[in-house]
C-alpha positions, -999 to 999 in steps of 0.1 A, spaced: -768 -354 -765 -743 -350 -794 -719 -323 -782 -709 -316 -818 -744 -307 -829 -744 -277 -805 -722 -247 -811 -688 -250 -795 -671 -219 -781 -638 -208 -795 -620 -221 -764 -637 -255 -768 -627 -256 -804 -591 -249 -795 -591 -276 -768 -606 -302 -792 -584 -293 -821 -553 -292 -800 -561 -326 -786 -567 -341 -821 -535 -324 -834 -512 -337 -807 -525 -372 -810 -521 -371 -848 -486 -356 -845 -475 -383 -822 -457 -401 -850 -456 -372 -874 -486 -358 -892 -493 -376 -925 -514 -363 -954 -545 -383 -944 -544 -370 -909 -541 -334 -921 -571 -339 -943 -590 -353 -912 -579 -323 -892 -592 -299 -919 -625 -318 -921 -629 -316 -884 -622 -279 -884 -647 -273 -911 -673 -295 -893 -671 -274 -862 -663 -241 -880 -630 -239 -863 -605 -231 -890 -589 -203 -870 -587 -225 -839 -570 -252 -860 -543 -227 -871 -538 -219 -834 -535 -256 -825 -510 -263 -853 -490 -233 -843 -490 -246 -807 -476 -280 -819 -450 -265 -843 -435 -243 -815 -419 -274 -800 -429 -305 -819 -409 -329 -798 -425 -318 -766 -459 -309 -780 -477 -338 -763 -465 -330 -728 -470 -293 -734 -505 -299 -745 -511 -322 -717 -502 -295 -692 -521 -269 -711 -553 -290 -713 -554 -304 -678 -569 -274 -661 -591 -265 -690 -607 -299 -692 -619 -295 -656 -639 -265 -666 -659 -285 -693 -688 -308 -688 -676 -344 -684 -698 -355 -714 -680 -330 -736 -646 -341 -725 -655 -378 -732 -669 -368 -766 -637 -350 -775 -614 -378 -766 -637 -405 -781 -639 -385 -814 -601 -385 -815 -600 -423 -808 -625 -429 -836 -605 -407 -860 -574 -428 -854 -596 -459 -861 -608 -443 -893 -573 -440 -906 -571 -478 -902 -550 -481 -871 -542 -468 -837 -506 -474 -825 -499 -486 -790 -482 -453 -783 -513 -433 -795 -536 -455 -775 -514 -451 -744 -513 -414 -748 -551 -411 -751 -555 -434 -720 -531 -412 -701 -550 -381 -711 -583 -398 -700 -567 -406 -666 -555 -369 -663 -591 -357 -669 -609 -383 -647 -626 -400 -677 -605 -432 -680 -634 -454 -669 -658 -439 -695 -632 -442 -723 -624 -478 -714 -661 -486 -713 -665 -471 -748 -635 -491 -760 -649 -523 -746 -683 -518 -761 -669 -508 -795 -643 -535 -799 -656 -563 -776 -622 -578 -769 -615 -566 -734 
């Protein structure tokens, strides 16, 4: 099942867009990443939720990843595992789409996967996609 074909709740959109925002902001948000965030928000009809996510990040940019990590940890436990994997995998693929994923971004996403109990699923997807592990 493609979780993005079904309608996401406002809270699910916030979770997903916050996740994508903090990973993109890890080294500073560039123009291409902002366009990708806007496209994602349009795709899931989450423009208001994107504004919320960007506001969350801008309140304390330097600590936004750790703040988001703490905010998201209990929320991810309330979602279906398939949805959590889909959210993180979509962010991984978005980084790939921009042409690169830095070691810091990859480590951050793996750390989140571990927090949420989906590290094996994400690593399996990485192995299948890139075939070099």
